[in-house]
C-alpha positions as CSV (number, residue, x, y, z in Angstrom):
1,X,105.3,83.2,63.0
2,X,101.7,83.3,61.7
3,X,99.1,84.5,64.2
4,X,96.2,82.1,65.0
5,X,92.7,83.3,65.5
6,X,91.8,83.6,69.2
7,X,90.3,80.5,70.5
8,X,86.9,80.7,72.1
9,X,87.4,77.8,74.5
10,X,88.0,78.5,78.1
11,X,91.7,78.3,78.9
12,X,92.8,76.4,82.0
13,X,95.5,77.3,84.5
14,X,97.4,80.5,84.3
15,X,94.5,82.8,83.1
16,X,91.9,81.7,85.6
17,X,93.6,83.2,88.7
18,X,91.4,85.8,90.2
19,X,94.3,87.9,91.5
20,X,95.5,88.8,88.0
21,X,94.5,92.1,86.5
22,X,92.7,92.2,83.2
23,X,95.8,93.4,81.4
24,X,97.9,90.6,82.9
25,X,95.2,88.0,81.9
26,X,95.3,89.3,78.3
27,X,99.1,89.2,78.4
28,X,99.1,85.6,79.5
29,X,96.5,84.6,76.9
30,X,98.8,86.0,74.3
31,X,101.8,84.1,75.7
32,X,99.8,80.9,75.7
33,X,98.8,81.4,72.1
34,X,102.5,82.1,71.1
35,X,103.6,79.0,72.9
36,X,101.0,76.9,71.1
37,X,102.1,78.3,67.8
38,X,105.7,77.5,68.6
39,X,104.6,74.0,69.5
40,X,102.8,73.7,66.2
41,X,105.9,74.7,64.3
42,X,108.1,72.3,66.2
43,X,105.6,69.5,65.8
44,X,105.3,70.0,62.1
45,X,109.0,69.9,61.6
46,X,109.5,66.8,63.9
47,X,106.4,65.1,65.1
48,X,108.4,62.8,67.3
49,X,110.0,65.6,69.2
50,X,107.2,66.0,71.7
51,X,103.7,65.1,72.6
52,X,101.5,68.0,71.4
53,X,100.6,70.4,73.0
54,X,103.9,71.6,74.3
55,X,105.6,69.3,76.8
56,X,107.8,71.4,79.1
57,X,109.7,68.3,80.2
58,X,111.1,67.8,76.7
59,X,114.7,69.1,77.1
60,X,115.2,69.6,73.4
61,X,112.7,72.5,73.2
62,X,112.5,73.7,76.8
63,X,115.0,76.5,76.4
64,X,113.4,77.9,73.3
65,X,109.9,77.7,74.7
66,X,110.8,79.2,78.1
67,X,112.8,82.0,76.5
68,X,109.9,82.9,74.2
69,X,107.4,82.9,77.1
70,X,109.5,85.0,79.5
71,X,110.5,87.5,76.9
72,X,106.9,88.1,76.1
73,X,106.0,88.7,79.7
74,X,109.1,90.8,80.6
75,X,108.0,94.5,80.5
76,X,109.4,97.6,82.3
77,X,106.9,97.2,85.1
78,X,106.2,93.5,85.2
79,X,109.3,91.2,85.5
80,X,109.0,87.4,85.5
81,X,110.8,84.1,85.8
82,X,109.8,80.5,85.3
83,X,110.1,77.7,87.9
84,X,109.7,74.0,87.5
85,X,107.2,72.2,89.8
86,X,110.0,71.8,92.5
87,X,110.6,75.6,92.5
88,X,113.9,75.4,90.7
89,X,114.4,78.5,88.6
90,X,114.5,77.6,84.9
91,X,114.6,81.0,83.2
92,X,115.2,84.6,84.3
93,X,114.2,87.6,82.2
94,X,116.6,90.5,81.8
95,X,114.1,92.7,83.6
96,X,114.4,90.5,86.7
97,X,118.1,90.9,86.8
98,X,117.8,94.6,86.5
99,X,115.2,94.8,89.2
100,X,117.2,92.9,91.8
101,X,120.7,94.2,90.9
102,X,122.4,95.0,94.2
103,X,119.8,93.0,96.2
104,X,120.0,89.4,95.2
105,X,122.3,87.3,93.0
106,X,119.7,85.8,90.7
107,X,120.8,82.3,89.5
108,X,119.2,79.2,88.2
109,X,118.8,77.6,91.6
110,X,115.9,76.9,94.0
111,X,113.7,80.0,94.2
112,X,113.5,79.9,98.0
113,X,117.3,79.8,98.3
114,X,117.2,83.4,96.9
115,X,114.0,84.8,98.2
116,X,113.2,82.7,101.3
117,X,114.8,85.3,103.6
118,X,112.4,88.0,102.4
119,X,109.5,86.3,104.3
120,X,108.7,85.6,107.9
121,X,108.5,81.9,108.6
122,X,104.8,81.9,109.0
123,X,104.3,83.7,105.7
124,X,106.7,81.3,104.0
125,X,104.9,78.3,105.4
126,X,101.6,79.7,104.1
127,X,103.1,80.4,100.7
128,X,104.4,76.8,100.3
129,X,101.1,75.4,101.4
130,X,99.2,77.4,98.8
131,X,101.6,76.5,96.0
132,X,101.2,72.8,96.7
133,X,97.5,72.7,97.3
134,X,95.0,72.4,94.4
135,X,92.2,73.7,96.6
136,X,94.2,76.9,97.1
137,X,94.9,77.4,93.4
138,X,98.6,76.5,93.4
139,X,99.1,80.2,93.6
140,X,100.2,83.0,95.9
141,X,100.1,86.8,95.9
142,X,101.8,89.1,98.4
143,X,104.6,91.6,99.0
144,X,108.3,90.6,99.3
145,X,110.7,92.8,101.2
146,X,114.2,93.0,99.8
147,X,116.9,94.6,102.0
148,X,120.6,95.2,101.8
149,X,123.0,97.5,103.7
150,X,123.9,99.6,100.7
151,X,120.4,100.1,99.2
152,X,117.1,101.2,100.5
153,X,114.6,98.4,101.1
154,X,112.6,97.5,98.0
155,X,109.1,96.1,98.2
156,X,107.8,94.0,95.3
157,X,104.3,92.9,94.6
158,X,104.8,89.2,93.8
159,X,102.4,86.9,92.0
160,X,103.1,83.2,91.7
161,X,100.7,81.2,89.6
162,X,100.7,77.7,88.0
163,X,101.5,76.3,84.6
164,X,99.7,73.2,83.5
165,X,100.5,70.6,80.9
166,X,97.6,68.2,80.1
167,X,95.9,69.3,83.3
168,X,99.0,68.4,85.4
169,X,100.9,71.0,87.3
170,X,104.2,71.5,85.5
171,X,105.7,74.7,86.9
172,X,105.1,78.3,87.9
173,X,105.2,81.8,86.6
174,X,106.6,84.4,89.0
175,X,105.8,88.0,88.3
176,X,107.4,90.9,90.2
177,X,106.5,94.6,90.3
178,X,108.4,97.3,92.3
179,X,105.8,99.0,94.5
180,X,108.3,100.7,96.9
181,X,107.1,104.2,96.3
182,X,103.4,103.5,96.6
183,X,103.9,101.2,99.5
184,X,105.6,103.9,101.6
185,X,103.9,107.0,100.3
186,X,100.9,106.6,102.5
187,X,103.1,106.7,105.6
188,X,105.0,109.7,104.2
189,X,101.8,111.5,103.6
190,X,100.6,110.8,107.1
191,X,103.9,112.2,108.5
192,X,103.6,115.3,106.4
193,X,100.1,116.0,107.8
194,X,101.3,115.6,111.4
195,X,104.2,117.9,110.8
196,X,101.9,120.6,109.4
197,X,99.7,120.2,112.4
198,X,102.6,120.6,114.8
199,X,103.6,123.8,113.0
200,X,100.2,125.3,113.8
201,X,101.1,124.8,117.5
202,X,104.6,126.1,117.5
203,X,104.9,128.5,114.6
204,X,108.0,130.2,115.8
205,X,110.3,127.4,114.6
206,X,110.3,128.2,110.8
207,X,112.4,125.6,108.9
208,X,113.9,124.1,112.0
209,X,112.4,120.7,111.3
210,X,113.6,120.6,107.7
211,X,117.1,121.6,108.7
212,X,117.2,118.8,111.3
213,X,116.6,116.3,108.4
214,X,119.6,117.7,106.5
215,X,122.0,117.8,109.6
216,X,121.0,114.3,110.7
217,X,121.4,112.9,107.2
218,X,124.9,114.5,106.8
219,X,126.0,113.1,110.1
220,X,124.6,109.6,109.4
221,X,126.2,109.5,106.0
222,X,129.6,110.3,107.5
223,X,129.2,107.6,110.2
224,X,128.2,105.1,107.4
225,X,131.4,105.9,105.4
226,X,133.5,105.5,108.6
227,X,131.7,102.2,109.3
228,X,131.5,103.1,113.0
229,X,128.0,101.7,113.7
230,X,126.9,98.5,111.9
231,X,123.2,99.5,112.3
232,X,123.6,102.4,109.9
233,X,122.7,101.3,106.4
234,X,120.9,102.8,103.5
235,X,117.5,102.5,105.2
236,X,118.8,104.2,108.3
237,X,120.1,107.1,106.3
238,X,116.9,107.4,104.3
239,X,114.7,107.2,107.4
240,X,116.6,109.7,109.5
241,X,116.7,112.2,106.7
242,X,112.9,112.5,106.9
243,X,112.1,111.4,110.5
244,X,114.4,113.8,112.3
245,X,111.8,116.4,111.6
246,X,109.2,114.7,113.7
247,X,111.2,114.9,116.9
248,X,108.9,117.4,118.6
249,X,105.6,116.1,117.1
250,X,104.4,115.5,120.7
251,X,104.1,119.2,121.2
252,X,100.7,118.9,119.5
253,X,99.5,118.0,123.0
254,X,101.4,120.8,124.8
255,X,99.2,123.8,126.0
256,X,99.7,126.9,123.8
257,X,100.4,129.1,126.8
258,X,103.5,127.0,127.5
259,X,104.7,126.8,123.9
260,X,104.2,130.6,123.4
261,X,105.4,131.9,126.8
262,X,107.9,134.7,126.4
263,X,109.8,134.2,129.7
264,X,111.3,131.2,131.4
265,X,109.1,128.2,132.3
266,X,108.5,127.3,136.0
267,X,109.0,123.8,137.3
268,X,105.4,122.7,136.6
269,X,105.4,124.1,133.1
270,X,108.7,122.3,132.4
271,X,107.2,119.1,133.6
272,X,104.4,119.5,131.2
273,X,106.7,120.5,128.4
274,X,108.8,117.4,128.9
275,X,105.8,115.2,128.3
276,X,106.0,116.0,124.6
277,X,108.5,113.1,124.2
278,X,105.9,110.6,125.5
279,X,103.1,112.3,123.7
280,X,105.0,112.0,120.4
281,X,105.5,108.3,120.9
282,X,101.8,107.8,121.5
283,X,100.9,109.8,118.4
284,X,103.2,107.5,116.4
285,X,102.2,104.3,118.0
286,X,101.1,102.7,114.8
287,X,103.8,104.2,112.5
288,X,105.6,101.2,110.9
289,X,109.2,102.5,111.1
290,X,110.6,102.1,114.7
291,X,113.0,105.0,114.3
292,X,110.1,107.4,114.4
293,X,109.3,106.5,118.0
294,X,112.9,106.2,119.0
295,X,113.5,109.8,118.0
296,X,110.4,111.3,119.5
297,X,110.9,109.5,122.8
298,X,114.6,109.8,123.3
299,X,116.0,112.9,121.6
300,X,116.2,114.7,125.0
301,X,118.1,111.9,126.8
302,X,121.7,112.6,127.7
303,X,124.8,110.4,127.4
304,X,125.4,110.8,131.1
305,X,121.9,109.7,132.1
306,X,120.6,113.1,133.2
307,X,118.1,113.6,130.4
308,X,114.4,112.9,130.1
309,X,111.9,111.2,130.1
310,X,113.6,108.0,131.4
311,X,117.2,109.1,132.2
312,X,118.6,106.6,129.7
313,X,122.4,106.6,129.5
314,X,125.1,105.8,127.0
315,X,124.2,103.3,124.3
316,X,120.9,102.6,126.0
317,X,119.8,105.7,124.0
318,X,118.9,104.7,120.4
319,X,121.5,105.9,117.9
320,X,119.0,107.8,115.8
321,X,118.0,109.8,118.9
322,X,121.7,110.5,119.7
323,X,122.2,111.9,116.2
324,X,119.1,114.0,116.3
325,X,120.1,115.4,119.7
326,X,123.2,117.0,118.2
327,X,121.3,118.3,115.2
328,X,118.5,119.8,117.5
329,X,120.9,121.5,119.9
330,X,123.0,122.9,117.0
331,X,120.0,124.4,115.3
332,X,118.4,125.7,118.5
333,X,121.6,127.5,119.4
334,X,121.8,129.1,116.0
335,X,118.2,130.3,116.0
336,X,117.0,133.6,117.2
337,X,113.7,133.0,119.1
338,X,111.2,135.3,120.8
339,X,113.0,134.7,124.1
340,X,116.7,134.6,123.0
341,X,119.3,135.6,120.5
342,X,121.0,133.2,118.2
343,X,124.8,132.5,118.4
344,X,127.4,132.2,115.6
345,X,128.5,128.9,114.1
346,X,132.0,128.6,115.7
347,X,130.6,129.4,119.2
348,X,127.8,126.8,118.7
349,X,130.4,124.1,117.7
350,X,132.5,124.9,120.7
351,X,129.4,124.6,123.0
352,X,128.5,121.2,121.5
353,X,132.1,120.0,121.8
354,X,132.0,120.7,125.5
355,X,129.0,118.4,125.8
356,X,130.9,115.3,124.6
357,X,130.6,112.5,127.2
358,X,128.0,114.5,129.1
359,X,125.1,115.6,126.9
360,X,126.3,113.8,123.7
361,X,127.8,110.6,122.5
362,X,131.6,111.4,122.4
363,X,132.1,109.3,119.2
364,X,129.4,111.3,117.4
365,X,131.0,114.5,118.5
366,X,134.3,113.5,117.1
367,X,132.6,112.9,113.7
368,X,130.5,116.1,114.1
369,X,133.7,118.2,114.5
370,X,135.0,116.8,111.1
371,X,131.9,118.0,109.2
372,X,130.7,121.0,111.3
373,X,131.2,123.3,108.3
374,X,128.5,121.3,106.5
375,X,126.1,122.1,109.3
376,X,126.9,125.8,108.9
377,X,126.3,125.5,105.1
378,X,122.9,123.8,105.7
379,X,122.0,126.6,108.1
380,X,123.0,129.3,105.7
381,X,121.1,127.8,102.8
382,X,117.9,127.1,104.7
383,X,117.6,129.7,107.4
384,X,114.4,131.7,107.8
385,X,114.1,135.3,106.8
386,X,113.8,136.4,110.4
387,X,117.2,134.9,111.1
388,X,119.0,137.2,108.6
């Protein structure tokens, strides 16, 4: 196909959208030129086949035109599909199928039948209003959230912009980009900073927080395999494997003399110490993952209702907090601290087993007893030098 010289005229439609990057605009300009060249060739071969420029409604050439356009736009980072003006999917690039494998079954059917569930109703209404309104550019840009039980939630930057034929709206390009890592990295960075700050307050804990992540992940993965709790999915496992570490973040607000006291705490000091659960929840008030607040607030609650701060009982205690409670007690018993000696693995397992139905969820203890050797392995691989 012979290349045309670039036209100096201002193009209408797809390359006028202000939300596109310069690279995307250049890409779309190239696509439009390729489509015009394809139209020229078809027109020269059979002038009656279409009204020039390309008429996307002509079924004889639609497939060839759409395939050329989408293949040109499909890159490793920018995936695309084409819709008609009624939002029916006309063509899907291979990159789109790869991106959404395991999340959606991408078929040639109405776009919103596949992706409608990724948006809140208010956002969906706004999206439809923009796509149908010439004063709003027939376009939309935003983030879609794709969730499934067996995969971590994926976030895609999604741009939808119009295609015109003879100044009439004829369809839409949809472009996706996976932004999951960058979308969540800011929250992970914030959590890492808070954890480092908490270690400055209670520097006798070593790798305690990190080990809790490993224990909690191991227990959650086993529960998932056993299908014992429907709320455990890929996101749950991923979240608890990093958020278990923040269970005591509220100790940032606990006075140093209490945290570093060598002897036993008196009643007043214990009351102040227990406030770290509420303090942690306040610190994480704006954190977007609810599990973070569940763990900080409730990891000292007990199955029999005798825990703190609110004496929750049984399944009133969030599952994430019930898992972290076992991990926390296991590691605390194994650790040698300034005020106590550590105890061996088998003795620790026996102590925790005695707490089934009192301190701990009995179902979780049953599962813990089947994988307790994994807890010991995690301890041995990650213990601090002063625990040798």
